[in-house]
Each structure stands twice: as C-alpha cells, then as structure tokens.
N, C-alpha and C positions, 0 to 999 in steps of 0.2 A: 557079436561084436559092432556091427552096424549102429545099434540103437545105443551102445556106450558112447561112440564118438556122435552121435545126434545129440545126445544129452549132454555132452562135454560142451558141442558148439551152440547149443540153444541159449544160455547167457547173453552171447554175442550178438547173434541175429536179434534177439530183443532188445540189446542195447542201441543197435542201429535203428530197428524200427522206432523205437520211441525217440530217436534223433530225427528221422524222417517225418515223423507227424507233429514235431513240434519246431521244426524247421520253417523259415520263411517261405520256402518254395514247395513247401509240401500241401498239406490239408487247405491252407489259405490262398495255395496259388489260384483256387477259384475266384477269389475276390477280384474285380476287375482294378486295373490301374489307369492312373491318367496317362491318357495317350500323350500328350505335350504340355509343357510347362514352360511359360515365360513371365517376363517380368513386364511391366508397364510403369512408367515413373516420368515425369514432368515436374519440374523444380522442387524435387526431391520428395515428392508425394508419390510413395512406391507401394505399387499393389504387385502380389502374385497371382497369377491366373493360370487356369488349367481346363482340359475337357476331359471326359464328357461329365456332365452332370449324373449323379450317382442316382442310384434306385436300389434299395433294399442295404444299402452298406454307406460309410460317412467317409470323411475325410479328414485327417489331421495334418497340419504344417508342422514341420519342424526347421530350424536352420541354424546356420553356424558359418564363422569366419575364420580368418588365419588369425586374428585377433578378439575372436568372439565364442565363448563356449555355446556348446548346443543347446538351444531355448524352444520354446513354443509359444505360441501366442494363446494367452487363456480364450479370445475371440474364436481362434480357429482349432478348436479340439473338437473331433466328432462333429463336423458342421457338414450339411448337404448342400452348401453352395459350391461355386467354383472360382473362388478368389479370396484374399486374404490380405488386409491391408496391414504391411508391415512397417508403415513410417516411422512410426515412434520409437522401433527397436533398431533400426539402422543408423546409430548416432553415429559411428565411427566412419565418416565418410569415406576414409581412403581405404576403409577395408575390404577385401574382395569375398563376397558372402554366397554361400549355398543353401539351395533350401531342398527340402523332401517333401512330396506329396504323398501320404501314407494313408492307404486304402485298409480302413477297419470296419468290423462288424460294429451295428447300432448299437446292440446290446453290450455291455460291461462284462468284459473277460477276464482273461489271466492277464495281468498288466507285464508279465515277466514275457509273453511270446510277441514275437516279430512278426510285422506284417509287410506284405508287399509294398514298395514304394517306387516314384519316379523321381529321379533327380534333375533339377534346374541346372541350366548353364550358370555359369559363374556373374555375380553382379557386383561392381564397385560403385557405388552413388558418385563419387567425384567425377567419375570418368563417363559414365555412362546413362546418368538422368538426362533426360530432354531439358533444353531450356527455353521456355515460353517467351512470348512476343514482350519486346520493349516498348515503352510509349516515348514520344519525346515531342517537344515545343520548338518553334519558328519563332528565333529573336532576329527582327530584321534592323539594321544598323541606319542611321540617317543617310551616311554616304550612300548606301544602296548598293555598295559594289563587295559586299561582305554579309554572308548570312550565318547566324550560329544556332546549332541544334542541340538543345538541351536534354539530354537523354535520362529516362529513369528506367531502372530494369524492375523486373518482376519481383514479388513476394516468392519467399520460399517456403516450406512447410516444415522449417527447422526453426526451432524457439531458441534465442538469446538467453544470456544470462536474467534480463529482466522480462522474461518470458514472452517478449513479444517476436513475432516471426521476422527472421533475419532476411535482407535482400539478396539477389543474387551476387550483386555487387559486393556485399559484406564478406560472404561466402568465398569467392573466388580471389577477392583483391587483386592482385597485381596481376594476376594469371587471368587477365580478361582485357579484350580489346574491343572497341566498338567501330563499325565500317558503316559506311552510309553508301547507298547506291543515289545517284542523283542526274537529273535531266531538266532541260527546258520543257516547260508545258507541252509547249509546241513538235517537241523533236522525239524520236526513240532513242536516241543515240545517250547511253550512259557513261558517267563518269565515278568514281570512286575517291574517298576520303576515309581515312583512320584516326583514330585517336586512343590513347591509354586513359584518358578520364572522360567522364561522361558528358564532355561537352565537343562538338565538332565544328571549327571554322571552315567555311565554304566559300572560296572567292566566286562572284556572279557578276555578270553583265547587267548593269545599270538597266531598270526598267523591265527586265525580263521577269516572267514567273517561271519557278523551279520547282519541281516535286521529286519529293524524298522518302526514301524507306529506311530503315535500321536494321542492323543485324548485331547482336552480340558474339563474339569469337572468342575459343578458349584454343589458343594455338598447341597447348600442351596434349590435348586429345587425339585420337585418330582423325582422319578428314572427315568419316561421316558423321561424326559426333560432335565437330567444330563449331559449328553455326546454330545458332538459336532460330525459334520461329521468327520468319521475316514480321515486322511490326505492319501498321497500317500504313497508306501512304497519304503524306500531307502537302499541301503546295503552299508556294509562297504568294504573297500579292504581286500584279503587277501594276507597275507604275511607270507607263511610256511616258518620256519629255513631253513638255508642252505644247512645242510644238508639231509634233507628230499627232497629238488628239486632235488638234485645230484642223488639220491637214484631213484628218478621217471626216471630221465633223464638216467640214465644207463638200465634201467629197458625196457625202450622206443628204445634205442640203439640197445639190445639183441634181441628182437622180431624184428627189423626191419633187423638186421643181419640174423635171424634164416629164415625169408621169402626170403631173398635173396638169401641164399644157394639152399632152395627148388625150387626157379625159375631158378638157373643156372642148376640144375640136370635135371629139367623136360626138359630143352633144350638140356643135352647132350642125354636123354634117346631120 
C-alpha cells in the first residue's frame, strides 16, 4: 500500500521540483545580486549605477514607468560594468521610472528563465534631476544706482524638435524662478532678489562694488531638490565719487612725503 501512495504522489513531487529548479530563487539564487542601485542625474543626463562589479556573471538592465512599457537598453544587456546610461530612453520627463538590475550567467541560456534582480527607487526626471550651475553677466547702468543681472540656464541632455539640446529654461518654462544673493564687496551681509524671468534688477549704492551669485529655483519640487547648483561669484566695478578718490590720493601723497623726510633725516644723521 505504501508503494502505491508513493507512486500516486510522485508526479506531484516532480512538478514542484521542476518549479523550484526553474524559479528565480532556486538554482539561480547562487548568482550575486547588486547590493544597491541608485540614479545619478544632472540636467536630465541620467545614469543608473550599482555595486558590485561582477565576476563570472553579467548584468542586464530593464526599466519601465507608469506610462512606459518594460524596455531594455541594447547597450546594457549582459554587461560587466556597473552603470547604464538611460538618458535617451527616459523622454517622458514626468513619468515615474523603476529599473531592475538583473544578474545573469555570461553564457547564453534559456531565455524564458528568470534571474535574480535588485530594484531601484522610483525616479521622475522632472522632479529629481539635479540642475547645474547657471551663468550670468552684470550690466551696470550709467546712473550707477541699479545693476541688472542677465542669467543663462545650462543646456539639458534633452533634444528639441530641431535636434538641438533644450535649455533648462525651455523645459521648465514658467515653473522656474531665479534668485540672486548679493552683498557689498567689503561686507559679509547678504541680501536676496528674485525674478520669474532671466533678468534681475538689483538696487545698489553708487560707487560701491557688489558681488553676486545666482541660483535657479523650481518651487514645485520638494525642498531638497528646489535649487540648482550655485553659480560662480562675480562682482561689479567700484567707482567712488571724484572727491573721495581725490582725498585718498592726497592722503597717500602725504604719507609718501612723510616717509621721504624721515629717510633724508636718517641720511643726514
């Protein structure tokens, strides 16, 4: 009777054994998986990175979004590096993407077999890409009581209809502000001025030199992602009124005359 029961149960055991050996977590669980996966993105140049570097196996990257079907980059199939440039695939900038870094044998095997993978965090280019440094020029008025900053946003890695790279301003449009922090060159106290267009007018004291930095701000983002990288610092020219320059010149002459007399007296002595 026992052998009869074993005979009846044999197909059941075999079916489950086959499921285990073809499943993702069985024989292939010996393949190491990526220990962490992260996105690096600046000005919409987006690269998926992970660790560790493979040895004896390879990685394949697949990705998908809420509005994007599952895809694989042809350059990121069975690779033995630890990064994959997905810039040209993440063109729906408001979609939320997820990537899988799959560990696979180097040799070609059954394409229907599933392999272990590590899942990335979600990434939305419009909300998450870092914004690089803006540049700006200083335009000084003749009246010298006002300075205009002319700001230029960096180019993105996204191409427009004419195949040229779009600027950050062209992508974010009205969802973008500019802020400058400025101070007198001889002071540490900072002031702030904002604008919705790429020009900022700053009131200044005549004759004083001012130093400026500029940031791009995207208010719709979370606090940690709102501001761009800060621009380089540039300062305006200092043009003191004529009488101030004359007094300083006379003082310098006086000190020079004093030192000359002392030198002559020393020579006499």
